[in-house]
C-alpha positions as CSV (number, residue, x, y, z in Angstrom):
1,X,0.0,0.0,0.0
2,X,1.4,3.4,-0.9
3,X,1.8,6.3,1.5
4,X,-1.1,8.3,0.2
5,X,-3.5,5.3,0.7
6,X,-2.1,4.9,4.2
7,X,-2.8,8.6,5.0
8,X,-6.4,8.2,3.7
9,X,-6.9,5.2,5.9
10,X,-5.3,7.0,8.9
11,X,-7.7,9.9,8.4
12,X,-10.5,7.4,8.6
13,X,-9.2,6.2,11.9
14,X,-7.5,3.0,10.8
15,X,-5.0,2.0,13.5
16,X,-3.4,-0.7,11.4
17,X,-2.6,1.8,8.7
18,X,-1.2,4.2,11.3
19,X,1.1,1.4,12.7
20,X,2.3,0.6,9.1
21,X,3.0,4.3,8.5
22,X,4.7,4.7,11.8
23,X,7.0,1.7,11.1
24,X,7.7,3.0,7.6
25,X,8.9,6.5,8.7
26,X,10.2,5.9,12.3
27,X,13.9,5.5,11.2
28,X,13.8,8.5,8.9
29,X,12.3,10.7,11.7
30,X,14.9,9.3,14.1
31,X,17.7,10.3,11.8
32,X,16.2,13.7,11.3
33,X,15.8,14.4,15.0
34,X,18.9,12.8,16.4
35,X,21.2,14.9,14.2
36,X,19.6,18.0,15.8
37,X,19.1,17.1,19.4
38,X,21.9,14.6,20.0
39,X,19.6,13.1,22.7
40,X,17.9,9.7,22.3
41,X,15.0,10.4,24.7
42,X,14.3,13.8,23.2
43,X,14.4,12.3,19.7
44,X,11.9,9.6,20.7
45,X,9.6,12.2,22.2
46,X,9.7,14.3,19.0
47,X,9.0,11.2,16.8
48,X,5.9,10.5,19.0
49,X,4.7,14.1,18.8
50,X,5.1,14.1,15.0
51,X,3.2,10.9,14.6
52,X,0.5,12.0,17.1
53,X,0.0,15.1,14.9
54,X,-0.5,12.8,11.9
55,X,-3.0,10.6,13.8
56,X,-4.9,13.6,15.2
57,X,-5.8,15.1,11.9
58,X,-2.7,15.7,10.0
59,X,-3.4,12.8,7.7
60,X,-6.7,14.4,6.7
61,X,-4.9,17.6,5.8
62,X,-2.5,16.1,3.4
63,X,-3.3,17.6,0.0
64,X,-0.8,15.8,-2.2
65,X,1.1,18.9,-3.3
66,X,4.3,17.4,-2.0
67,X,5.7,13.9,-1.5
68,X,4.4,12.3,1.7
69,X,8.0,12.1,3.1
70,X,8.4,15.8,2.5
71,X,5.1,16.6,4.1
72,X,6.0,14.5,7.1
73,X,9.4,16.1,7.5
74,X,7.7,19.5,7.4
75,X,5.6,18.4,10.4
76,X,8.7,17.1,12.1
77,X,10.6,20.3,11.4
78,X,7.7,22.3,13.0
79,X,7.7,20.0,16.0
80,X,11.5,20.5,16.4
81,X,11.2,24.3,16.1
82,X,8.4,24.2,18.7
83,X,10.6,22.1,21.0
84,X,13.5,24.6,20.7
85,X,11.1,27.5,21.6
86,X,9.9,25.6,24.7
87,X,13.2,24.3,25.9
88,X,16.6,25.3,27.1
89,X,18.2,24.6,23.7
90,X,19.2,27.7,21.8
91,X,19.7,27.9,18.1
92,X,23.5,28.1,18.5
93,X,23.5,24.9,20.4
94,X,21.6,22.9,17.8
95,X,24.2,20.5,16.4
96,X,24.4,18.8,13.1
97,X,26.4,15.7,12.8
98,X,28.9,16.7,10.2
99,X,30.1,13.1,9.8
100,X,26.6,12.3,8.6
101,X,26.7,15.2,6.2
102,X,30.0,14.4,4.6
103,X,32.7,11.8,5.0
104,X,36.1,13.2,5.8
105,X,39.5,11.8,5.0
106,X,40.6,9.4,2.4
107,X,40.2,5.7,3.1
108,X,43.3,4.4,4.7
109,X,44.4,7.8,6.0
110,X,45.6,8.2,9.6
111,X,42.7,8.1,12.1
112,X,44.2,11.0,14.0
113,X,44.3,13.0,10.8
114,X,40.7,12.1,10.0
115,X,39.7,13.2,13.5
116,X,41.4,16.6,13.0
117,X,39.8,17.1,9.7
118,X,36.4,16.2,11.1
119,X,36.9,18.8,13.9
120,X,37.9,21.4,11.4
121,X,34.9,20.7,9.1
122,X,32.6,20.8,12.2
123,X,34.2,24.2,13.2
124,X,33.6,25.6,9.7
125,X,30.1,24.2,9.6
126,X,29.2,25.8,12.9
127,X,30.5,29.1,11.5
128,X,27.8,29.1,8.8
129,X,24.6,30.9,9.5
130,X,21.6,28.8,10.6
131,X,19.9,29.6,7.2
132,X,22.9,28.2,5.2
133,X,23.2,25.1,7.4
134,X,19.5,24.4,7.3
135,X,19.2,24.3,3.5
136,X,22.5,22.5,3.0
137,X,21.4,19.8,5.4
138,X,18.0,19.4,3.8
139,X,19.6,19.0,0.3
140,X,22.8,17.1,1.2
141,X,21.8,15.0,4.2
142,X,18.1,14.6,3.8
143,X,18.3,14.3,0.1
144,X,15.4,16.7,-0.6
145,X,15.1,18.7,-3.8
146,X,15.6,22.4,-3.9
147,X,11.9,22.8,-4.2
148,X,11.2,20.6,-1.2
149,X,14.0,22.3,0.8
150,X,12.5,25.7,0.0
151,X,9.1,24.6,1.2
152,X,10.6,23.3,4.5
153,X,12.8,26.4,5.0
154,X,10.0,28.7,3.9
155,X,12.0,30.4,1.2
156,X,12.0,30.5,-2.6
157,X,14.0,28.0,-4.6
158,X,16.3,30.8,-5.7
159,X,17.1,31.6,-2.1
160,X,17.9,27.9,-1.5
161,X,20.3,27.9,-4.4
162,X,22.0,31.1,-3.3
163,X,22.3,29.9,0.3
164,X,23.9,26.6,-0.8
165,X,26.3,28.5,-3.1
166,X,27.2,31.0,-0.4
167,X,27.5,28.2,2.3
168,X,29.7,26.1,0.1
169,X,31.9,29.2,-0.6
170,X,32.2,30.0,3.1
171,X,33.0,26.3,3.9
172,X,35.7,26.2,1.2
173,X,37.2,29.5,2.4
174,X,37.2,28.4,6.1
175,X,38.8,25.0,5.3
176,X,41.4,26.7,3.1
177,X,42.2,29.2,5.8
178,X,43.0,26.3,8.1
179,X,45.2,24.6,5.5
180,X,42.7,22.0,4.2
181,X,42.2,22.1,0.5
182,X,39.1,20.4,-0.9
183,X,41.5,18.4,-3.1
184,X,43.0,16.9,0.1
185,X,39.9,14.8,0.6
């Protein structure tokens, strides 16, 4: 059964369809939240809140203008933003797992050197604005299109493109200032 059919059945109160939908998207939501919170318990709570929103009427509001996965990630993103607003977490403490974003170091290179490179990439990543990091993660980590990323970040596709371009340029400049050329990878 496809995702749209599941949402129709969930909207009609079908618990079995909801359980299937939950199992289908639980690991994707886990990946989305854990890279932001770095806390297993908080991640589990956010998954539950997201799925409860689907159960309590969200499924009935799906209009089909986006993929189901994109629609669900938008709900998840909104839950995460709500969680930040209502918690001690501040936007500069929200972490992105850089190792998940991009592998560092050539295979067979020294583990200590790979660790240093990872720290440098993390430092440069954290130096980017939240806006740049958000769209870059949506495109490069979550695998969303520019259009889907724009919808989630609430900005036009052109803005997504310019943020990615500028973010990449800043990452490259930062890495080069610290002696790491992109050709070194």
